[in-house]
N, C-alpha and C positions, 0 to 999 in steps of 0.2 A: 144513922145509916151511913155505912162506909161510902166514901167517894170512889169513883172508878179507878182501877189500877192504871198507872201511867209509867212510862219509861223515859228517863232523862239522862243527860250526860252528867257524870259525877263532878261536883264542885268540891272545893276545899271544905266547905261546911258539911258535905255529905260523906266525905272520904272515910272517916273513922267508922261510921255506922255501916257503910258498904262493906268495908273490910271485916267488920265484926260478923255481919250476917253471912258473908261468903265463907269465912273461916269456920263458923259454927255449923254450916251445912256439910262440911267435911269432917266434923267431929273434933275440931281444934279451936284453941283460943287464938285471937289475933296476936301478931308479934308486937312487942313493946320496946321502948327505948332505942338503943343503938341498932339492934337487929331490925326493928321496924323501919328506921330511917334509911338503913342500907338497902333494905328490900324495896322501899319506895324509890330510891335513887336509881337502882338498877332497872326496876320495872318501868320507871318513867323514861329510861333511855331506849328501851326496846319495844314499848307499847305505843299504840296509837291513842292519844288522849281523847280523841273524839269518839272512840269506841269503848271507853270505860263507862259502863252503864249502871244505873240503879233503878230498880222497880219500886215505886212508891204507892202507898195507900194512905190517904189522910196525912200526907207529908212524912209518913213513917217508912223507912227503908225496909223492904221485905224481900229483896233479892238483888243480885248484882252479877255482872259479867265484865270481862275485859277482852282485849284482843291485841296480839302482837302484829307488827308490820313485818311481813316475811317475804323473802325472795325464794320462790319455789321452782325447782328444776323439773320441767315437763319432758325435756329431751336433752341429751348432752349439749351444753352450750346454749340452751334455750330456756328462758325462765318467764314466769309471770309473777305479778304481785298477788299475794294471798294474805288474808286476814286470819290469824291464828286464834280462834275462839278459846278462851281459857277462863278458869275460875267462875264457871256458871254455878251459882248457888242461890237457893231459895230458903227462907225461913220455914222450918218444919210446920208451922201453923198455917202456911199458905199452900201446902201440898194439894194438888188437884184443883187449884183455883185460877189457873191460867198464867201465873207469874213467869214460869219458865218459858212458855210459848211466847209471851210478850217480849221477853228479853232476847230470845234467839231470833225472832222475826225482826226486831229492831236492829239487832246486830247485822243481819243479812241485808236489810234495806240500807243501812248507813254504810256498810262495807261496799255495796254496789255504788252508792253515791260518791264514794271516795276513790273509785277507780280500781278496786280489787277485782280480779277475774274469778276468784274462788275464795271459799272459806275452808279452813282446816281445823281439825280438833283431834285431841286424843281423848277417847271416851272413858269416863269412869264407869258409866253404866251403858252398855251397848244397845239396850232396848229403847233408848230415848231418842236417838238422833235420825233414824231412818225416816221418821215422820216429817222431817224437815228437808229430806232429800240428800242427806249425807250417806255415803257408802264407804266401806273399808277399802282404801286404795293401796296401803302398804302394810307389810307384816314383818314382825321380828321374832326372834327365837332366843331361847337359852339352851346352850349345849354344855354337856358335862362329859368328863372322861378321866381315866387314870393316866397320868402324864407319861409313864414309861411305855404305854401302849399307843401313844399318839405320835408315832414316828413318821416324820415327813420324808418322802422319797428324795433322793439326791437332786439338787438343782444348783445352778451357778448363781452366785451373788457377789458381784464386784464391789458392792457397797459395804456399809458397816452399821452397827447399832451403838448409839450413845445412850447411857442410862442416867437419869436424873431422879433423885430421891424425893423431890417435890415438883409436882406438875407445874406449879406456878412459876418455877424458875425458867421454864422453857415455853411459856404461853405464846410468845410471838411466833415461834416456829410451829407450834400446834395450830395456831390460827391460820398460818400460811398454808399448811397442808390441807386443813379442813376446807378452806376457801376453794382450793383447786379441786378437791374431791367432790364437794357439794355441787360445783358447777358442771361436773361430768356425770353425776349420779342421778338417775331418774328417781324422783320422790324425795330427794334431799332438800333441806333448807339451809340457807346461809346463816352464819352466826356472827353477830356483832361483838365487838370487844367487851361491852358490858355483859353479854351472855357468857363469855368466857370467864368472867369473874365468878359466876355460879359454878361452872364446870371445874374450875381449879381452886375454888375458895376453900378456906380452912374448915368451914362447916359443911357436914354431909347432909344433903337434902335429897328429896326424891328426884330432883333434876340433875344431881351430880354433886361434886365437891367432896371434901373430906380428905384425909391423908391418903395419897396415892402416888405411886411411882409413874414416871413417864419414860418409855423406851422409844427413842426417836431413830428412825431409819433414815440414812443418808445414801444417796446414789453415788456412783463412781466419781462424780464431780463435787461431792460434799453438799449437795442440795437436799434438804429434807423432802422425803417422798412417802412417809408413812409414820404412824405412831401407834403405840398401845398405852392406854391408861389402866393401871391395875393396882391391886392391893393384895396382901396376904391375910388369911384368916385361919384360925385353928380349926381342925376338923372335928374335934370333940373336947370335952372338959378335961380329960386326963392325958391328952396328947402332948408329946414333947415338942421341942422346937423343930425337930426334923420330920414333922408330920403336919404340913401346912397345905392349905388349898390356895391356888392361884385364882383370884377373881378378876377377870378382865372386864372392865367397864366399857371400854371402847377400843376397837381395833380398826384403824382407817389406813388404807393404802391406795396409792395412785396407780399401782400396777401389781401384777401377780407376784413378781419377784419380792417386792417389799412385803406383801401380805404373807408369803410363805416364810420369809426371814423372821418377821415379827411373831408369827405363830410358833415357829420352831424355838424362838427365844423364850417365850412365856411358858413353854412346856418343858424346858430344860434348865430352868433356874434351880440351883441347888436347894435342897430341903423341901421342895415342892413335890407333893405326891398326887395331887388331883387338880383338875381344871374346872372352873365354872365360867363360861363365856356368856356374859349378859349382852343384851341389845345387839345380837348377831343376826346376820342374814339367815333365813330359813335353810337355804342350801348354799353354804359358803363354798367358794372355789377351792379352798384349801382341802375340803373333804376328798376331792378327787386326787389329791397328792399324798394321801395317807397310805401307809403300808396296810393298815387295817381300818377301812372306812367305818365299820360298825362301831368302832371304839369311841368315835365322837357321837355321843348319844343326844338326840333331840329330846329334851325333857319338857319344853314348853314352847308353844307357838301361839302368838297373840296378834291381834290387829294393832297397828301402830297409828297411822294417820288416817283419819276419815276426811273425805273430800265432798264438798258441795260446790258445784259449778254455779257461778253467778252470771258470767258472760260467756256463753258457749262459743261464739265465733272467735273471741280473743283466746280462750283456753285451748281449743283444738288447733288454733292457728299457730301455737307454739310447738305442736308435735312436729317431728322430722322423720317421717317414714321413708324407707328406702324404695318402696314400691308404689306405683300408681294404682289407685283403686277408687271406686265410687259406690256408695250405699245410701239408701234412704232409710232413716230410722224414725219411728214414732215414739215419743216420750210421754209418759204420764208423770205429772209433778204434784207432790202433796201440797205445794204452796198455792195451787189453784184454789181460788175461793178465800185465800188468806192474804197473800201478798201478790196481787195480780201482775204487777209490773216486773216481778222476778220469775213469773211462771214460764217455764221452758216447755210446757206441754205443746204437743203438736208434732208436725212432720218436718224433719231436717234432712237436707242433702249434704252428706259429708263427701268431699272429694280431695284426694291427695294427688298432686301432680308436681313432679320435679322436687320432691322433698318438702313441699308446703301443703298444708291442709286448709280447706275453706269449709265453712258451714253456712247454709242459707235456708230460710224457710221455703217450703215447697208444698204443692198440692198432690204430688206424685204418690202413688200407692207405695206404702213402705214395705221393705224387705225384712225389717226387724222391728219388733215392738218390745219395749221394756220401760222401766221407770228411771227417773233421774238418779236415784241412789245406786241402782245396779250399773248404770252407765258410769258413775263415779268410781265404782269398783273395778271396771274393766279398762277405762280410758288410758291408764298408764301402762297397761300390759301385765299387771300383776295377777289377774285372774283370766285365764283363756276364755274367749267368747264361747267356744264350743262347750266348755265345761258348764258355763252358766246356762246355755241352751239345754244341756242334758239335765240340769237341775231345775229346769222350767222357770228360771228367773228372767228369761227372755224367750220370745218366739221369733222364728225366722227360718227362711229356707237356707239350704246348704250354701248356695252361691253367695247370698248376702252375708252369712256368717264368715265365709272365707274372705270377702272383701273387707269387712270390718276388722278382721284379724290382721290384714295387711296394713291397715292404717294405724293400729295401736300396738303392733308387735314390738317387743324389745327383747334383746338377747339375754339380759339379766333382769331379774325381778326388781321392781322399784323398791327402794330401801331408804329408810330415814332413821337418824339417831335422835331426832327431835323429841324432847320431853317438855311439855308446857301445860 
C-alpha cells in the first residue's frame, strides 16, 4: 500500500529526480552537462530555496514546484514581495491524485510564512489556478503590421538611438532602464542580474535570449531611457534578404518620447517589410500616434501574470489611489476548508485616505460580493470593476462599484514582461 503523499523542500539528493519529473511534465528531458549547471546557477540566484518543493510517495518524487523571490510593483514607486510560482509539474501517473493541489497549497503556506504578500504565476493551463484563488491580473499582446504603413506622427526627440548587434554588450544599460521602468509600472517585476543572463544569453529559450540586437535610446543628457530588443527573421522560404520581418521581443521606455522614437526606429530599419511585436501592451500608447491606427493589428491577447493575494492588508496597503473612498467587500476563498490560515473569506472594509489604503475585517453589510480570484483580477486596475459586475463575476450596488473603482483605478493598464 502506498504511503500518503507528502511535500518536502528539495535537497541535493532529490534535485535530479525533481528536475526530471518537472521537465517530463512539460514534455521535455532535463538539461544535462554544462547547460544544466548554468541553469541551476542562475535559478539558484533568483529563486527562494525554501520554496523549491518535491511531492513524494514512498520516497519517490512524483511532482515538483519552484518559486522566484520577486519585487512586484503595485503602484508607481510602491512594491510588495511576491513569490513567483514556476515549474509546477506532476508525473503523468499521478494525474487526479492530489499531487498538484498539495504542491500549490504548500507553496502558498510557505510563501506566507516567509513574508510574501502575494503569489504570482504565468499559467500554462488557465483552468487550473482559479481553484486556488489566482486571478489574471495583467495581460499582454502580439501586434503585427506592414512597416511602411506604421508611420508615426511627427514629434520632437532631442535624444538619440545607439545600436548594438549583441544585447549582451549593453546589458548594464538595459538593466538600468528596466529597473527604473519596473519601479514605475504597475504589474511589473524587477529583474536581477542573473535574470538578465537569460534575457541576453546566447541560447534562445522561452524566457528570452538568443541572437538579438539592442536599440538603446538616450535622452538629451545621454542617459538611457528606453530600449528595444529585436531580431530579424525571413518572411518565407524563398524570400530574399530585402524581405525580412522585424520581431521585437521587448520595447521598454520611461516616457512617451523614448517609446515613439524606438517604435519609429524598429519600423524603419532598411530591408524590413513587416513587424511582429511580442510581449506588448494590449493598447500601447504608440497606437495613438500612428497615421493609420488600424495598421497595428492586434493578433493575440493573452493573460500574463496571475495573482493570488496572501496578505490582504499588506497588498492593498501598497496601492496609491488619488481619491478617497470606502467600500465593504465580502470575499469567498477556495482555500476555505483547505488552508484555513490563508483563508481570506469574509467581509473587509477597504478605505483609501490621503493616497494610502487600509483593509480590516468588519461585520458591516457588504456593498460588493465576489471571490478572491476575481478580486486579484481587478485590484491592479487591469479589469474595470463595472465590467466584472456586468459579467456577473461580482455583485454590488452602483455606489460601491464606484467607490472600489476609485481605490483600484490606474490610468494605464498593469503590464509585465515577466516570463517564468
